[in-house]
VOMI-753347 format. One line per 8 residues: number of its first residue (from 1); their letters; for each residue z, y, x of C-alpha. Coordinates in steps of 0.5 Angstrom, whole numbers, plus 500, padded with zeros to 3 digits. Layout:
% VOMI-753347
NUM	A	Z:Y:X  ...
//
This chain:
% VOMI-753347
1	MSEERNKP	500:500:500  498:507:503  503:512:504  499:517:499  501:511:494  508:511:496  509:519:495  515:520:490
9	ETYLLSRE	511:525:486  506:520:483  512:517:480  512:517:472  518:516:468  518:513:461  522:517:456  527:512:455
17	LEEAVQVA	528:511:463  529:519:463  534:518:458  538:513:462  538:517:468  541:523:464  547:518:461  548:516:468
25	EITARPLL	549:523:470  553:525:464  558:519:465  558:519:473  557:511:472  552:507:476  545:506:473  543:498:473
33	LKGEPGTG	536:497:472  533:491:471  525:489:470  520:484:472  518:486:480  513:492:480  516:496:475  518:501:479
41	KSLLADYL	526:500:479  527:501:487  522:507:487  526:511:482  531:512:487  525:516:491  523:520:486  530:522:484
49	SFKTKKKL	531:524:491  525:528:491  526:531:484  533:533:485  532:535:493  538:530:494  539:526:500  537:518:499
57	YSWHVKST	542:513:502  539:506:501  542:499:502  537:493:501  541:487:499  540:480:502  543:473:501  547:474:507
65	SLAKEGLY	550:481:505  557:483:504  560:488:500  564:491:506  557:492:509  555:498:504  562:501:506  562:501:514
73	FYDAVSRL	561:496:519  566:495:525  561:494:531  566:489:535  561:487:540  559:494:542  566:495:544  567:489:548
81	NDSRFTED	561:490:552  563:497:553  570:495:555  566:490:561  561:495:563  563:502:561  567:507:565  569:511:559
89	KEKVRNIE	576:507:558  578:513:553  572:511:548  573:504:548  580:505:546  578:509:540  576:504:535  573:510:531
97	NYIRLGAL	567:510:536  565:503:534  565:504:526  558:505:523  558:507:516  554:504:511  550:507:505  556:508:501
105	GEAFSANE	560:510:506  555:516:508  554:518:501  561:519:500  562:523:507  556:527:505  558:534:504  552:535:499
113	PSVVLIDE	551:531:492  546:525:494  543:519:491  545:512:493  540:506:492  543:499:492  537:495:492  536:487:489
121	IDKADIEF	544:486:488  543:479:485  540:477:492  547:476:494  553:472:493  556:472:486  562:475:488  558:481:491
129	PNDLLLEL	558:486:485  566:485:484  567:486:491  565:493:490  568:495:483  574:499:486  570:503:491  565:505:485
137	DRMEFVIQ	570:506:480  575:510:485  569:513:490  574:512:496  575:506:501  580:505:507  577:503:514  582:497:515
145	ETGRKIKA	581:498:523  584:505:523  587:506:516  582:512:515  581:513:508  574:516:506  574:519:499  567:522:496
153	VHRPLTLI	566:529:496  561:529:491  560:523:487  553:520:488  548:518:483  548:511:484  542:506:482  543:499:482
161	TSNNEKEL	537:494:481  536:487:479  531:482:479  535:477:474  536:472:480  543:471:478  547:473:472  552:479:474
169	PAAFLRRC	559:479:473  562:482:466  567:486:469  561:489:473  557:490:467  562:494:464  562:499:469  555:500:469
177	IFHYIDFP	550:504:465  544:499:463  537:500:462  531:495:462  524:497:464  519:494:460  512:493:463  508:499:461
185	EPAFMADI	503:499:455  496:500:457  496:507:455  502:509:459  499:505:465  493:509:465  497:515:466  501:511:472
193	VSSHFPKI	494:510:475  491:517:474  497:520:477  496:515:483  488:516:483  487:523:479  479:522:481  478:515:478
201	ESSLLKRA	472:515:473  474:513:466  469:507:465  472:504:472  479:505:469  478:503:462  475:496:465  480:495:470
209	LESFYVIR	486:496:465  482:491:460  481:486:465  488:487:468  492:486:461  487:480:460  490:476:466  497:478:464
217	TMDDMKKK	496:475:457  495:468:460  501:464:459  501:459:464  501:464:470  507:463:475  506:470:478  503:475:473
225	PGTSELLD	500:481:477  505:487:476  504:495:477  503:494:485  498:489:485  494:493:480  494:499:484  492:495:490
233	WIQILIHM	486:493:486  484:499:484  485:502:491  480:497:493  475:498:487  475:505:489  474:504:496  468:499:496
241	GAKPPEDG	465:503:490  465:497:486  463:498:479  467:496:473  468:489:471  463:487:465  461:480:466  468:476:466
249	RIPYIGAL	468:476:474  473:480:477  472:482:484  477:482:489  482:477:485  486:476:491  489:483:490  492:481:483
257	VKNEEDLK	493:473:483  498:471:489  499:464:487  494:458:488  496:455:482  495:461:478  488:462:482  486:455:479
265	LFR	488:457:472  484:463:472  478:460:475
//
């Protein structure tokens, strides 16, 4: 995906999503976003950061992630190496020199309002969300190694995304504002495509969307193409000067279909 395509100003919000953001801001609660991959859950954080001119702190959760890592990390390995090879013993004695703040820690410490993205929280262990409850409620935490308390100067606008890989704990859900991003209807998708490709020919846009939604209606597909795949495909069509698909043949199908079984099914 090109840098041009990643520009946050091209992001379009539905009325329902815009209302969900407003509710999260009013209640000062995290906004939990669900929806199939490619519906713009993560990109919303970039857009809000751009729109409000607030700094964005991103935390991309992995299967091995621990809740504490979003707050801070004690770099004991660097301290051990410094104790062996560095002459600055005062630096080694001060543990604070080896405390690295995570995304939440940096947002709490910031002197200006910010946006925090906790991306794909459902990738981590089932207890991961519960381990963040207290910190997200109180907007503060203590660095155990030093006893220093970090309390948010400004409560950040926190966005949390999930792809429904795991069920999230009820206690965690109660503390969030929830919004499910539905897959865009053709009319709204046309607006999304036009925001990325303002000069696209109307005939190409019409035929491309027709073909795209026909593919998405195939019930036996394992991986239906999403918005990201559609934008990639249209970028290829424009670059190659392709004509709108008219005879049932869809060119450059590899941009839309990403699974060999789906490809056989489609053909």
